[in-house]
N, C-alpha and C positions, 0 to 999 in steps of 0.2 A: 365226845367231850374234847375240849381244847387242852392240849398237853404243852409242856415246856418245849418240846420239839417243834410244835406248830408255831409257837411264839418266835423261836430262833429262826425258823425258815422264813417267816414273815419279815422279820427284821433284816435278814440277809438277802432275800430274793424278791421281796415286795408282794408275796402272795403265799397262801397255804391252803390246803384242802382238808376238810374235816369230813370223813366218810358218812357219819351219821350225827345229825344235830337234833332233830325232832323225833319224839316217840310216835307210835302209831296213831294215837288219838289226836294229837296236835296236827300231825301231818294230814290226816283225813279231813279234819275241819278246814285246814288251810286250802287243801286241794279243792274241796267242794265249793268253798266260797269264791276262790279265785276263778274256777271254771265257770261259775255262774256269772261273775263279773265280766269275764272275757266274752261270754255268749251275748250278754246284753250290749256291750260296747261294739262288738263287731257287727251286730244287727243294725247299729246306727252308722255303719260305714267306717269305723275306726280300725286301722291296722292293729293286729294284736301285738306288734312290736312296740307300739307307741302309747301304752297305757301308763302314763306318767302321773305321779302324785295322787293316786286314788284315795289316799288317807285324807286329802283336803276336803273331800265331799262325802266320805263314807266312814263313819266312826269305827266300824268293825275292823278296818285295816289297821287302826291304831292298836286294837286288841291283838291282832295277828303279829304286829311288830313288837309287842310287849310280852311275848311268851317267856316265862322264866328261863327256859333252856337257851333261848336266843340271847337274852340280856346277860345271863351268866357267862356265855361264851364271849360276848362283846366286852364284858368287864375285864377279861383276861388281857385284852389288848389296850384299852383306853382308860381303865380305872372304874371306880364305883359310881361315878356321876355320868349319866348317859343321856344324851340329847338325840332325838330322832331328827335328822336333817331332812331326809326325804325317802321316798320309796318309789318303785317302778316295776310294773309287770312287763317283761319282755318275752313274748311267746312267739316262737317260730312254728308256723303251721307246717304240717308235713308236705313236702314237695314245693313249698311256696315261701319258706322263711327267708327273710332278708339277711344279707351279710352286714356285719358291723366293721367299719374300717379301723385300722390301727389308730388308737387315740389315747389321750390321757384324760381322765375324768376332771382333773383339777382345773383345766382351762375354762370349764363351764361354770365354775363356782366362785363367788366372791367371799371367800373365807380367809380369815387371818387370825392366827397362823393356819396353814393348810394341814391341820391335824384332824383327819376324818378317815373313817374306814368303811369299806363297802363289804357287806355280807351278801353273797349271791346264793340263794337257796334253790336247790333243784326240785321243782315240782314233778318233773319227769326225769328219767335217766338222761343224763347229758353225755353224748357220745361224739366221737369224731364224725360219724356219719350224719348226725342231725344238727351239726353246727355248734359244737361246744365252744366255750370261751377258750381263746388262745392267749398266752402271755409270753412276754420276753423277760425272763427272770433278770433281776438286778437293775432294770432300767428306772426303778422308782427313786434312785438317788441322783438322777441327772437334773432334776428340776424341770421347769416348764419348757416345752418345745413349741415353737410357733406352728400352728396348724394351717393347712392350705385347703382350698377347694379340691375335691377329688373328682375323678372321672366317673361317669355312669352313676351319678349320685342317686338317680331315681331307683336304683336297685339296692340301695344301702339304707341303714337305719339313720346314719349321720351323714351330713353333707361335707363335713370337714374332717381332716385327719392328719396324722403325722406324715411328713413327706417320706416317700418310699425309700429314698436313699439313706434315711436315718434309721431304718428298721433292719436289723439283721435277722431276717426271717429264718435263717438256718438254725437259730437258737430257740425257736418257738417251742412251747410246751402246751400240749392239749390238756385242758382241765376236764378230766373224765370224772364226773360226779354222779353217784347213784342217787336215785330219788330219796329225798329226806336228808341228804348230805348238803354240804355247802362249801364255798370257797370264801376266803377273805382276801381283799387286795387293797393296795395303797393308792393314794390319789394320783401320783405321778407315774405309776406303772403303765408301760405301753401294753395295750391289750386290744383284742378285736375278736372276730369270729367269722367263719365261712357261712354261706347260705345253707339252709336245710333242704337238701334234695332227696332226703330219705322218705320212707313211708311211716315215720314216727315223729310225732310232735316233740318239740323241745321248749318247755316252759320254765322260766326262772322268775323268782320274786326277789328283787334287789332291794335291800334296806341299807341306808346310809346313816351312820351314827358318828357323833363327835362328842368330845368333852365340852362342858359349858364354857371353858376358857377360850374355845374357838369362837370368834365373833363373826356373825353373818353381817356383811357390809351391804346395807340396803340401798345406798345411793351410789351413783357412778355408772360405768358403762353397762352393767348388767341389771340395773334397777328395774328395767321393764319386766324382768322375770322374777326379781327377788324383793322388790319393795314391800310387798304384802305377803311374802312367803312365810307360812307358819312354822314355828319350831315347837317341839313338845319335849319337856323334861320327863323322861320315862322312869328314871331311877336316880336316887341321890338328891343332891342340891347344887344350886349355882351360887357359890359364895362370893363371886366377884360381880355379878349382876351386869355382865356385858351384853346380854341378850334379853329379849322379851319372849314370853311363851304363851301359847294358848293351852287351855285345858281340853282334854278329850270331850268334855261336855259341850264345848263350843262348836263341835262338828256334828252335823246331823247324822242320825242312823238312817239306814235304808228304809226302815219302817216309818220313820218320821217324814222322810221325803215322799213316801207313797201315801201318806195321810192316814196311816193305821193308828 
């Protein structure tokens, strides 16, 4: 569960780790479904680090993002009205998992204000050996940093990152998270991860949540990616009406897609 100490650390350092979020039943369901999804997508030639927005075409991922334990934890950070902005499976295969360069999530998102939180759920134990997330504590207060093209981008999940001279890597913290635990991090926090060169897979399920007062800007430089991006109000109400939402019923289930 999320404690006051977690909240204080998040506010002070831009991240916090909750060692256990989901109970055995929820974790088993999530693991089984995500493993099946990874297997189907990699069979189509998709890298397991790049399984972005699965909830847009598979309704069950909305159920996975709506677990009471998850929303109860998120509520401690952003309040009782909770919007799912996006989700992403980032799975690093054993011995072949790509690195993630130092970056800020916020530069990829047209949100105003930039009030959004990322929950990174460990489907596998996340260790230093298998490429756990690394953070630079306290960098979440610096605001946006211009990202640049990085070298050897073919071996990275992202092609752009924070310039190396702006990252004090001596301060990095490895986010060691046991299976079923999670981390929370802020949108401007500088973070990344090393490749997975171990004999153990490292899979994480990333969920991004925001209060309904945060507006998704659908026009502008990022409209190619966000003009039709769906939002889902998972808990509470939107009293200001700054966004539009889909219902989970608007997203097909896997059974419907398969014609069952």
